[in-house]
SERO-4910 file (N, C-alpha, C, O; in steps of 0.05 Angstrom, whole numbers):
BEGIN
 pado doro    nc1    nc2    nc3   cac1   cac2   cac3    cc1    cc2    cc3    oc1    oc2    oc3
  Met    A   -855   -243    464   -831   -227    462   -840   -197    465   -856   -187    450
  Gly    A   -829   -185    484   -834   -154    489   -822   -137    467   -806   -147    451
  Trp    A   -830   -111    466   -819    -94    447   -790    -89    448   -776    -84    429
  Arg    A   -781    -89    475   -750    -86    479   -736   -110    465   -717   -107    450
  Ala    A   -745   -132    472   -731   -157    461   -732   -157    430   -712   -164    416
  Arg    A   -756   -150    420   -759   -148    390   -739   -129    378   -725   -134    359
  Ser    A   -738   -105    391   -719    -84    382   -690    -92    381   -675    -87    363
  Phe    A   -684   -106    407   -654   -115    408   -649   -137    386   -628   -136    373
  Ala    A   -668   -155    382   -664   -175    360   -660   -163    333   -643   -171    318
  Gly    A   -676   -142    328   -676   -128    302   -648   -116    298   -637   -118    276
  Ile    A   -638   -103    319   -612    -91    318   -590   -111    313   -572   -105    297
  Ile    A   -591   -134    325   -571   -153    321   -571   -164    292   -550   -167    280
  Val    A   -597   -169    282   -598   -176    253   -586   -157    233   -572   -164    214
  Leu    A   -593   -131    239   -582   -110    221   -553   -109    221   -540   -105    200
  Leu    A   -540   -111    245   -512   -112    247   -499   -134    234   -479   -131    220
  Leu    A   -511   -159    237   -500   -182    221   -501   -178    192   -482   -182    178
  Met    A   -525   -169    183   -528   -165    153   -508   -145    144   -498   -148    122
  Ser    A   -502   -123    159   -485   -102    149   -456   -113    148   -442   -108    129
  Ala    A   -449   -129    168   -423   -141    169   -417   -160    146   -396   -160    134
  Leu    A   -439   -176    139   -436   -197    118   -435   -182     90   -421   -191     72
  Ala    A   -450   -162     88   -452   -145     63   -425   -131     58   -417   -127     35
  Ala    A   -413   -123     80   -388   -106     75   -363   -122     69   -342   -111     60
  Val    A   -363   -149     73   -340   -166     70   -332   -165     39   -309   -159     33
  Pro    A   -348   -172     21   -339   -174     -7   -336   -148    -20   -323   -147    -40
  Ala    A   -348   -126    -10   -346   -101    -25   -320    -86    -18   -309    -75    -36
  Gly    A   -309    -85      6   -288    -70     13   -261    -80      3   -258   -105     -1
  Ala    A   -242    -64     -2   -214    -71    -10   -200    -85     14   -203    -75     36
  Gln    A   -186   -105     11   -173   -119     33   -143   -119     33   -131   -134     47
  Gly    A   -132   -103     16   -103   -101     15    -91   -124      1    -68   -131      6
  Val    A   -106   -138    -17    -98   -162    -29   -102   -159    -60   -118   -143    -69
  Gly    A    -88   -174    -76    -90   -173   -105    -98   -199   -118   -107   -217   -104
  Ala    A    -96   -201   -143   -102   -227   -157    -84   -230   -182    -71   -211   -191
  Ile    A    -84   -255   -192    -71   -265   -216    -91   -279   -233   -104   -297   -223
  Gly    A    -94   -271   -258   -112   -284   -277   -103   -284   -304    -86   -267   -311
  Gly    A   -114   -302   -321   -107   -303   -348   -120   -326   -365   -140   -337   -356
  Thr    A   -110   -332   -388   -122   -352   -407   -100   -369   -416    -78   -359   -422
  Leu    A   -105   -395   -419    -84   -413   -431    -95   -422   -458   -118   -430   -462
  Thr    A    -77   -422   -477    -84   -428   -506    -63   -448   -517    -42   -451   -505
  Asp    A    -71   -460   -539    -51   -477   -555    -40   -462   -576    -48   -439   -580
  Pro    A    -20   -472   -591     -4   -457   -611    -24   -442   -632    -16   -422   -643
  Ser    A    -49   -452   -637    -66   -442   -656    -82   -419   -646    -97   -406   -660
  Gly    A    -79   -415   -618    -96   -394   -605   -121   -404   -593   -135   -388   -581
  Ala    A   -128   -429   -596   -154   -440   -585   -150   -443   -554   -128   -449   -545
  Val    A   -170   -438   -539   -169   -440   -509   -167   -468   -500   -177   -487   -512
  Leu    A   -154   -472   -477   -150   -500   -469   -166   -503   -440   -156   -493   -420
  Pro    A   -188   -515   -440   -201   -519   -414   -186   -545   -398   -172   -561   -411
  Gly    A   -190   -547   -374   -178   -570   -360   -149   -570   -354   -138   -589   -344
  Val    A   -135   -547   -359   -107   -545   -352   -102   -541   -323   -114   -524   -311
  Thr    A    -84   -556   -312    -78   -552   -284    -59   -528   -281    -37   -529   -294
  Val    A    -66   -508   -266    -50   -483   -264    -40   -483   -235    -57   -485   -216
  Thr    A    -14   -480   -230     -3   -479   -205     10   -453   -199     25   -442   -215
  Leu    A      5   -442   -174     15   -418   -165     36   -422   -143     31   -435   -123
  Asp    A     59   -410   -147     81   -412   -126     89   -383   -119     89   -366   -136
  Ser    A     95   -379    -94    105   -354    -85    136   -354    -84    148   -372    -72
  Ala    A    147   -335    -98    177   -333    -99    189   -328    -72    213   -333    -67
  Glu    A    172   -317    -54    181   -309    -28    173   -327     -6    180   -322     17
  Gly    A    160   -349    -12    149   -367      8    125   -354     24    121   -362     47
  Thr    A    110   -336     12     89   -321     26     66   -342     35     59   -359     19
  Ile    A     55   -340     57     34   -356     66     10   -352     46      2   -329     39
  Gly    A     -2   -375     38    -23   -374     19    -14   -371     -9    -30   -367    -27
  Gly    A     12   -373    -13     22   -368    -42     23   -394    -58     29   -392    -82
  Asn    A     19   -418    -47     20   -443    -61     -9   -453    -64    -21   -462    -45
  Gln    A    -19   -452    -90    -47   -460    -95    -46   -473   -123    -26   -471   -137
  Gln    A    -69   -487   -129    -75   -500   -154   -103   -495   -162   -122   -494   -146
  Thr    A   -106   -492   -188   -135   -489   -198   -133   -502   -225   -112   -511   -234
  Val    A   -159   -504   -239   -162   -515   -266   -176   -494   -283   -194   -480   -275
  Thr    A   -167   -493   -308   -180   -473   -326   -209   -483   -332   -215   -506   -333
  Asn    A   -225   -462   -336   -254   -468   -341   -258   -474   -372   -239   -478   -387
  Glu    A   -284   -474   -381   -288   -481   -409   -279   -458   -427   -277   -462   -452
  Arg    A   -273   -435   -416   -261   -413   -433   -230   -412   -431   -218   -394   -442
  Gly    A   -219   -433   -418   -189   -432   -416   -179   -411   -397   -155   -405   -397
  Ala    A   -196   -401   -380   -190   -380   -361   -186   -391   -333   -196   -413   -326
  Tyr    A   -170   -377   -317   -164   -384   -288   -159   -358   -275   -154   -337   -288
  Gln    A   -161   -360   -248   -157   -336   -230   -149   -345   -202   -162   -363   -192
  Phe    A   -130   -332   -190   -122   -336   -162   -130   -308   -149   -120   -287   -158
  Thr    A   -146   -309   -128   -154   -285   -116   -144   -283    -88   -132   -303    -78
  Arg    A   -147   -259    -74   -139   -254    -48   -111   -262    -43   -105   -276    -25
  Leu    A    -91   -251    -62    -63   -258    -58    -51   -235    -44    -56   -212    -49
  Val    A    -34   -243    -25    -17   -222    -10      3   -209    -30     15   -225    -44
  Pro    A      8   -183    -32     26   -169    -49     54   -182    -47     64   -186    -25
  Gly    A     65   -188    -70     92   -201    -72     98   -212   -101     85   -204   -120
  Arg    A    116   -228   -103    124   -240   -129    116   -269   -129    120   -283   -110
  Tyr    A    105   -277   -153     93   -304   -156    102   -316   -183    111   -302   -201
  Thr    A    100   -343   -185    104   -357   -209     79   -372   -215     67   -384   -197
  Val    A     70   -372   -242     47   -388   -250     55   -409   -269     71   -402   -287
  Lys    A     47   -434   -268     55   -456   -286     31   -471   -294     15   -479   -277
  Gly    A     28   -476   -321      7   -492   -331     18   -518   -343     39   -520   -356
  Glu    A      1   -541   -336      8   -568   -344    -17   -580   -356    -39   -576   -346
  Leu    A    -13   -596   -380    -34   -611   -390    -21   -634   -406     -1   -631   -420
  Met    A    -33   -657   -403    -22   -681   -417    -22   -675   -449    -40   -665   -461
  Gly    A      2   -683   -460      5   -679   -489     17   -652   -497     22   -646   -521
  Phe    A     21   -634   -476     32   -609   -481     57   -604   -462     60   -617   -441
  Arg    A     74   -586   -471     97   -579   -455     88   -560   -432     70   -543   -436
  Gln    A    101   -562   -409     95   -544   -388    101   -515   -399    118   -511   -417
  Ala    A     86   -496   -386     92   -467   -392     90   -453   -366     73   -460   -349
  Ala    A    109   -433   -361    110   -420   -335    116   -392   -340    128   -386   -360
  Glu    A    109   -374   -322    115   -345   -322    124   -339   -294    109   -343   -275
  Glu    A    149   -328   -292    160   -323   -267    160   -293   -261    156   -276   -279
  Asn    A    165   -286   -237    169   -258   -228    142   -242   -233    144   -219   -243
  Leu    A    121   -251   -228     96   -236   -231     91   -221   -205     88   -232   -183
  Ile    A     90   -195   -208     88   -177   -185     57   -173   -180     42   -165   -198
  Val    A     49   -177   -155     21   -173   -149     19   -149   -130     33   -148   -109
  Asn    A      2   -130   -137     -4   -106   -119    -30   -109   -107    -47   -125   -116
  Ala    A    -35    -93    -86    -61    -93    -73    -82    -80    -92    -76    -62   -107
  Asp    A   -106    -91    -91   -128    -79   -106   -125    -79   -136   -136    -62   -150
  Ala    A   -109    -98   -146   -103    -98   -174   -100   -128   -183    -93   -146   -167
  Thr    A   -106   -133   -208   -105   -159   -218    -80   -162   -240    -80   -149   -261
  Thr    A    -63   -178   -235    -39   -183   -255    -47   -204   -274    -55   -226   -267
  Arg    A    -44   -197   -300    -53   -219   -320    -27   -234   -330     -6   -223   -336
  Ala    A    -32   -260   -331    -12   -278   -340    -23   -298   -359    -35   -317   -349
  Asp    A    -21   -294   -385    -32   -314   -405     -9   -331   -414     13   -322   -420
  Leu    A    -15   -358   -415      5   -379   -421     -3   -392   -447    -27   -397   -452
  Lys    A     16   -398   -465     13   -413   -488     27   -442   -485     51   -443   -481
  Leu    A     12   -462   -487     23   -490   -483     29   -501   -512     11   -504   -528
  Glu    A     55   -508   -516     63   -521   -540     60   -551   -540     62   -564   -518
  Val    A     55   -564   -562     52   -593   -565     79   -605   -559     99   -596   -570
  Gly    A     80   -625   -542    104   -639   -536    101   -655   -509     79   -660   -497
  Arg    A    124   -663   -501    123   -680   -476    119   -662   -451    128   -640   -451
  Leu    A    106   -672   -431    100   -657   -407    127   -651   -391    130   -631   -377
  Glu    A    147   -669   -394    173   -663   -381    185   -638   -390    200   -625   -376
  Glu    A    180   -632   -415    193   -607   -427    178   -582   -420    155   -584   -412
  Gly    A    189   -560   -421    175   -537   -413    186   -511   -424    208   -510   -434
  Ile    A    171   -489   -420    179   -462   -429    174   -444   -407    151   -442   -396
  Val    A    196   -429   -398    193   -410   -377    197   -383   -387    216   -378   -401
  Val    A    179   -364   -380    180   -337   -388    187   -319   -364    172   -317   -344
  Lys    A    209   -306   -366    217   -289   -344    214   -258   -351    222   -249   -373
  Gly    A    204   -243   -332    201   -214   -338    181   -201   -318    166   -214   -304
  Glu    A    182   -177   -318    164   -162   -300    136   -163   -308    130   -167   -332
  Ser    A    118   -159   -289     89   -159   -294     82   -133   -310     95   -112   -308
  Pro    A     61   -136   -325     51   -113   -342     44    -88   -324     33    -92   -302
  Leu    A     48    -64   -332     44    -42   -317     13    -33   -315      5    -18   -298
  Val    A     -2    -42   -333    -30    -36   -336    -47    -59   -329    -45    -81   -341
  Asp    A    -66    -55   -310    -86    -73   -304   -109    -71   -320   -125    -52   -316
  Thr    A   -114    -89   -340   -135    -85   -360   -162    -93   -347   -182    -86   -360
  Thr    A   -163   -105   -325   -189   -113   -311   -202    -89   -295   -225    -92   -286
  Ser    A   -189    -68   -291   -197    -48   -274   -190    -21   -282   -170    -17   -296
  Thr    A   -207     -1   -276   -199     26   -285   -186     43   -261   -181     67   -263
  Leu    A   -182     29   -239   -169     42   -216   -142     53   -223   -125     40   -234
  Asn    A   -139     78   -216   -114     94   -221    -99     95   -193   -107    110   -175
  Gln    A    -78     80   -189    -62     82   -165    -33     80   -170    -25     67   -190
  Val    A    -17     92   -153     13     91   -155     21     74   -132     14     81   -109
  Val    A     35     53   -136     44     35   -115     75     39   -110     92     39   -128
  Leu    A     81     44    -83    109     45    -76    115     19    -58    107     16    -35
  Ser    A    129      1    -73    136    -24    -61    157    -20    -39    168      2    -34
  Arg    A    161    -43    -25    183    -41     -4    210    -35    -15    226    -21     -2
  Glu    A    216    -46    -39    241    -43    -51    246    -12    -57    269     -3    -55
  Ile    A    224      2    -67    226     30    -72    227     45    -47    243     63    -45
  Leu    A    211     39    -28    212     53     -3    241     52     12    250     72     24
  Asp    A    253     30      9    280     27     23    301     44      9    323     48     20
  Thr    A    295     55    -15    315     72    -30    310    100    -25    328    116    -28
  Leu    A    285    108    -16    279    136    -15    290    148     12    290    136     33
  Pro    A    298    174      8    307    187     34    281    194     51    259    199     41
  Gly    A    285    194     77    263    202     93    240    181     94    216    188     97
  Arg    A    247    155     90    226    137     86    212    129    113    194    113    113
  Asn    A    220    141    136    206    137    161    182    157    164    168    158    184
  Asp    A    178    174    143    156    193    144    135    184    124    138    189    100
  Leu    A    115    171    134     94    159    118     78    178    101     67    169     81
  Trp    A     77    204    109     62    224     97     74    239     74     63    245     53
  Ser    A     99    245     79    115    261     58    123    244     34    131    254     13
  Leu    A    121    217     38    130    199     16    111    202     -8    118    195    -30
  Gly    A     87    212     -3     69    214    -25     76    237    -45     61    240    -65
  Arg    A     95    252    -41    103    274    -59    114    262    -85    115    276   -105
  Val    A    123    236    -85    132    226   -110    111    217   -129    117    207   -150
  Thr    A     83    220   -119     61    211   -136     53    235   -155     49    257   -146
  Pro    A     50    230   -180     43    249   -198     14    261   -192     -5    246   -188
  Gly    A     12    288   -192    -13    302   -188    -21    305   -159    -43    312   -153
  Met    A     -2    298   -141     -7    300   -113     10    323   -101     34    323   -104
  Val    A     -3    342    -88      9    366    -74      4    367    -46    -19    364    -37
  Tyr    A     25    371    -30     20    373     -1     20    402      7     34    418     -5
  Ala    A      6    408     29      1    435     37     23    444     56     25    468     61
  Asn    A     40    426     67     61    433     84     88    422     74     89    405     57
  Tyr    A    110    433     85    137    427     77    152    418     99    156    432    119
  Asp    A    163    392     98    178    380    119    207    387    115    219    373     99
  Val    A    219    407    126    248    414    121    266    402    141    264    409    165
  Gly    A    282    385    134    301    371    152    289    356    175    301    353    196
  Gly    A    265    345    171    253    329    191    240    343    213    233    331    233
  Thr    A    235    370    209    223    387    232    194    377    237    183    380    259
  Asn    A    181    366    217    152    359    224    152    331    237    131    323    247
  Ala    A    175    316    236    174    290    249    152    272    236    152    267    212
  Thr    A    135    264    253    113    245    242     86    262    240     65    250    238
  Glu    A     87    288    240     61    301    237     50    298    210     65    301    190
  Gln    A     25    293    208     12    286    182     10    311    166      2    332    175
  Gly    A     17    308    139     10    328    120    -12    322    101    -14    300     91
  Arg    A    -30    340     96    -55    335     80    -47    338     50    -34    358     43
  Ala    A    -56    320     34    -51    321      6    -75    331    -11    -98    327     -3
  Ile    A    -70    344    -33    -90    351    -52    -84    338    -78    -62    341    -90
  Val    A   -102    322    -89   -100    308   -114   -118    319   -135   -143    320   -133
  His    A   -105    329   -157   -118    340   -180   -139    362   -172   -161    365   -183
  Gly    A   -130    377   -151   -150    401   -143   -171    389   -125   -191    405   -122
  Ser    A   -172    367   -113   -194    358    -98   -191    370    -69   -171    382    -62
  Asp    A   -212    366    -55   -214    378    -27   -198    358     -8   -204    334     -7
  Ala    A   -179    367      7   -164    350     25   -180    338     46   -172    317     57
  Asn    A   -206    350     53   -223    338     73   -235    312     65   -247    298     82
  Glu    A   -232    305     39   -246    282     28   -226    258     23   -232    237     11
  Asn    A   -201    263     35   -182    241     33   -190    217     52   -202    221     73
  Gly    A   -183    193     44   -188    169     62   -161    155     66   -143    157     50
  Tyr    A   -159    142     90   -135    129     98   -144    101    106   -164     97    120
  Leu    A   -129     81     96   -137     53     98   -111     36    106    -88     43     99
  Val    A   -116     14    123    -95     -5    129   -107    -32    118   -128    -41    129
  Asp    A    -94    -44     98   -105    -68     86   -132    -65     78   -146    -84     81
  Gly    A   -142    -44     68   -167    -39     58   -187    -30     80   -209    -23     73
  Met    A   -181    -29    104   -198    -22    126   -194      8    131   -172     18    137
  Asp    A   -218     23    129   -216     51    134   -209     59    162   -221     51    181
  Val    A   -189     76    165   -179     86    191   -180    115    193   -166    126    210
  Ser    A   -196    128    176   -197    156    175   -209    166    200   -224    153    213
  Tyr    A   -202    191    207   -213    204    231   -241    215    223   -245    226    202
  Thr    A   -261    210    242   -289    217    235   -298    241    252   -322    247    254
  Gly    A   -277    256    265   -286    278    282   -288    304    265   -291    303    241
  Pro    A   -285    327    279   -288    353    263   -267    357    243   -273    371    224
  Ser    A   -243    347    246   -223    350    226   -224    327    206   -216    305    214
  Leu    A   -233    331    182   -235    308    164   -210    307    148   -193    325    148
  Gly    A   -206    284    132   -184    282    115   -159    274    128   -137    278    116
  Ile    A   -160    264    152   -136    258    167   -139    231    181   -161    220    181
  Thr    A   -119    221    192   -123    196    212   -107    203    236    -86    215    234
  Met    A   -119    197    259   -106    202    284    -88    182    294    -80    182    317
  Leu    A    -80    163    277    -61    141    285    -33    147    275    -29    159    254
  Tyr    A    -15    138    291     15    141    285     26    111    280     26     94    298
  Phe    A     34    106    255     42     79    246     72     77    247     86     96    244
  Asn    A     80     52    252    108     44    249    113     43    217    102     26    204
  Pro    A    130     60    205    131     60    175    143     34    164    141     28    140
  Tyr    A    156     18    183    169     -7    173    150    -32    176    159    -54    173
  Met    A    126    -28    181    107    -48    184     91    -55    156     76    -74    154
  Phe    A     97    -38    137     83    -39    111     98    -51     88    122    -46     86
  Glu    A     88    -67     73    100    -79     49     99    -59     25    118    -56     10
  Gln    A     77    -44     23     74    -26      1     55     -4      8     37     -9     25
  Leu    A     56     21     -3     38     42      1     24     47    -26     37     51    -47
  Asn    A     -2     47    -26    -17     52    -50    -33     77    -48    -49     82    -30
  Tyr    A    -27     93    -67    -42    120    -69    -62    118    -92    -54    117   -116
  Gln    A    -86    116    -85   -109    114   -103   -121    140   -110   -133    152    -92
  Thr    A   -117    150   -134   -123    178   -140   -148    181   -157   -160    203   -156
  Ser    A   -159    161   -171   -182    163   -185   -194    136   -192   -180    116   -191
  Ser    A   -221    135   -201   -234    111   -206   -232     90   -185   -227     67   -191
  Arg    A   -236     99   -160   -233     80   -138   -259     62   -134   -279     66   -148
  Ala    A   -257     45   -115   -279     25   -111   -303     41    -99   -300     63    -90
  Ala    A   -327     29   -100   -352     42    -94   -354     47    -64   -369     64    -55
  Asp    A   -337     32    -47   -339     37    -19   -323     62    -11   -324     71     11
  Gln    A   -306     73    -30   -293     98    -26   -306    120    -41   -296    128    -62
  Ala    A   -328    129    -30   -347    147    -47   -341    175    -42   -360    191    -39
  Ser    A   -314    185    -40   -305    213    -36   -290    220    -61   -284    204    -78
  Ala    A   -286    246    -62   -271    258    -86   -241    261    -83   -227    271   -101
  Gly    A   -232    254    -59   -204    257    -53   -188    233    -60   -196    217    -77
  Met    A   -166    230    -45   -147    207    -49   -153    186    -29   -161    193     -7
  Ser    A   -149    160    -36   -149    138    -18   -120    129    -13   -106    122    -32
  Tyr    A   -111    128     12    -84    120     19    -85     93     33    -92     91     57
  Asn    A    -78     72     17    -81     46     28    -52     36     34    -35     34     17
  Met    A    -48     30     60    -24     19     71    -24    -10     76    -37    -19     94
  Val    A     -9    -26     60    -11    -55     61     10    -66     78     33    -63     71
  Thr    A      3    -81     99     21    -92    120     38   -115    107     29   -127     87
  Lys    A     60   -120    118     78   -141    112     64   -168    117     48   -170    135
  Ser    A     71   -188    102     60   -215    105     82   -235    116    106   -233    111
  Gly    A     71   -253    131     89   -275    140    101   -290    116     90   -292     94
  Ala    A    125   -302    120    138   -318     99    151   -341    113    151   -343    137
  Asn    A    164   -359     96    177   -383    106    206   -379    113    221   -399    115
  Ala    A    215   -354    117    242   -348    123    243   -325    144    226   -308    143
  Phe    A    262   -325    160    264   -304    180    287   -285    170    310   -292    168
  His    A    278   -260    164    299   -239    154    289   -212    162    265   -208    169
  Gly    A    308   -194    162    298   -165    169    322   -147    167    343   -155    157
  Ser    A    320   -123    177    340   -103    176    338    -84    201    319    -87    217
  Thr    A    356    -67    203    356    -46    224    358    -20    216    369    -16    194
  Met    A    349      0    229    351     29    222    354     45    245    340     42    265
  Phe    A    373     65    243    377     86    263    385    113    251    403    115    235
  Asn    A    371    132    258    378    158    248    369    180    270    354    175    289
  Gly    A    379    205    265    372    224    284    389    249    278    407    250    261
  Thr    A    382    272    294    396    296    293    393    310    320    376    304    337
  Gln    A    410    330    322    407    347    347    415    376    339    424    381    317
  Arg    A    411    396    357    414    424    350    441    431    338    442    449    321
  Gly    A    462    420    348    488    427    336    493    417    309    512    425    296
  Trp    A    476    399    299    479    390    270    461    404    251    463    398    227
  Val    A    445    423    260    426    436    243    437    464    234    444    480    250
  Ser    A    438    468    208    450    493    199    428    513    198    404    506    199
  Asp    A    435    540    197    417    564    199    422    581    175    444    593    174
  Asn    A    404    584    157    408    601    133    393    628    136    388    641    115
  Val    A    384    636    162    370    660    165    391    682    172    403    683    194
  Asp    A    396    701    151    416    721    157    402    746    173    378    746    178
  Pro    A    419    763    180    408    786    197    383    801    184    364    809    197
  Ala    A    387    804    156    366    819    143    340    804    145    320    815    153
  Ile    A    340    778    137    316    762    139    305    761    168    280    763    172
  Arg    A    322    759    186    314    757    215    300    784    223    280    783    237
  Ser    A    310    805    214    298    831    221    272    835    207    255    850    217
  Gln    A    268    823    185    242    825    170    222    807    183    199    815    185
  Leu    A    230    782    192    213    765    205    204    775    232    180    772    239
  Leu    A    222    787    247    215    797    272    200    823    273    192    831    295
  Ser    A    197    836    249    182    861    248    152    857    252    138    876    259
  Thr    A    143    833    249    115    827    253    110    820    282     87    816    290
  Val    A    130    817    298    127    809    326    122    835    344    137    854    343
  Pro    A     99    834    360     95    857    377    120    865    393    136    847    401
  Pro    A    126    891    398    149    900    413    148    889    442    169    883    454
  Arg    A    125    887    453    124    876    483    133    847    482    145    838    502
  Val    A    128    832    461    138    803    459    168    804    458    182    789    472
  Leu    A    179    821    440    207    821    435    223    831    461    246    823    466
  Ala    A    209    849    478    220    857    503    224    835    523    243    835    538
  Leu    A    206    816    522    206    794    539    225    771    528    236    755    543
  Asn    A    227    771    503    244    749    490    264    762    470    261    761    446
  Pro    A    285    776    482    303    791    463    318    772    446    326    781    425
  Asn    A    322    747    452    337    728    436    318    711    418    326    689    408
  Leu    A    296    719    415    275    704    399    286    697    372    295    715    358
  Lys    A    285    672    364    295    662    339    272    653    322    258    635    330
  Pro    A    267    665    298    244    659    282    249    632    267    271    626    257
  Gly    A    229    617    266    230    590    251    230    568    273    229    573    297
  Gln    A    231    544    263    230    519    280    261    513    288    280    519    274
  Asp    A    262    500    312    288    492    323    288    465    333    273    460    352
  Ile    A    304    446    322    305    419    333    324    417    357    348    425    355
  Leu    A    314    408    378    333    402    401    346    374    398    371    371    396
  Glu    A    329    353    397    337    327    390    316    312    378    292    316    385
  Leu    A    324    294    359    305    278    343    319    251    336    337    250    319
  Trp    A    310    230    349    321    204    344    301    182    338    280    181    349
  Asp    A    308    164    318    289    144    310    305    119    306    327    120    295
  Ala    A    294     97    314    305     71    310    285     49    304    263     50    315
  Ala    A    289     30    289    270      9    282    285    -16    275    307    -16    264
  Val    A    272    -38    281    282    -66    274    258    -80    261    245    -96    274
  Pro    A    254    -74    235    232    -88    220    241   -117    213    264   -121    206
  Phe    A    224   -136    214    229   -163    207    203   -177    197    181   -168    201
  Arg    A    208   -201    185    186   -217    179    193   -246    192    215   -256    194
  Asp    A    170   -258    200    174   -285    211    157   -304    195    145   -296    175
  Arg    A    157   -329    202    144   -350    185    113   -353    188    100   -368    173
  Ser    A    103   -340    207     75   -346    212     55   -322    216     31   -326    220
  Ser    A     66   -299    215     46   -277    218     57   -251    206     81   -249    200
  Arg    A     40   -231    203     47   -206    195     57   -189    218     42   -178    234
  Thr    A     85   -186    219     97   -175    243    118   -155    235    133   -159    216
  Ser    A    119   -134    250    142   -114    248    147   -101    275    128    -94    289
  Cys    A    171    -98    282    177    -87    307    192    -61    303    211    -61    287
  Gly    A    185    -40    317    199    -15    317    203     -3    343    186     -6    361
  Leu    A    226     12    347    230     24    373    223     54    371    225     68    391
***
């Protein structure tokens, strides 16, 4: 084998090793549910059949496992959504916890206590998932689809981060004048150049001269949730800024969706620049420029801006359509 062939083979091996090593380390836009099953005395119960069901019919949401010798179980790589966990063991009543909310890059804890009795009987606990993930130090703010649908200007993926504590944007989007132009965020005084942008855990940050941005324009209705990770992030995000993880929608067993249409034009935009402010702003413009543009109007001016989208879910894939 010549040196060229050996070099080429070495490169292929290195690429394969890098790809395999990167799979378990990186965030994938998925979460987990875990917990412990005990009897009324608090003793752990090994061998309990634990069933996972998705309240939304999410693909991959129906699974089964068995608790180990410590009475513990875990369901990993779950698409964000709502789930139900049920435990069954001969000689004990069924126990279930409903409405468990799973977020990306976080583990939801669901501990069940099985009471002595017939298997046909059962106890169902209903309630929201705990707000604190005790298995991780990751600090992130999650904007779910339900929250996003209630916010004004939800078609602007960048300005939505203003609702996150500790996050400050360098620009101001007044009346939609910035449209989809990206605003750079500063978190706890960090350098905006060190921000990272991810889709389902895959880094899509721009690697050119302008750091801390992404050069992609996304359909805002293709995402199930937006995760702003501000501190204690994973080792593969080794920068001091924010990681903005956008989690795409998942397929489900039902077809449903919604439509959106908004817009504006010049006649619908108000102007609060009075003559005094206008004169002050124009005083910085060279006289030669004013002579060529006597009707120069300071500030931005919207001519027309229209946006429409038809987001939907289907039964087999992660899909969203926008116009």
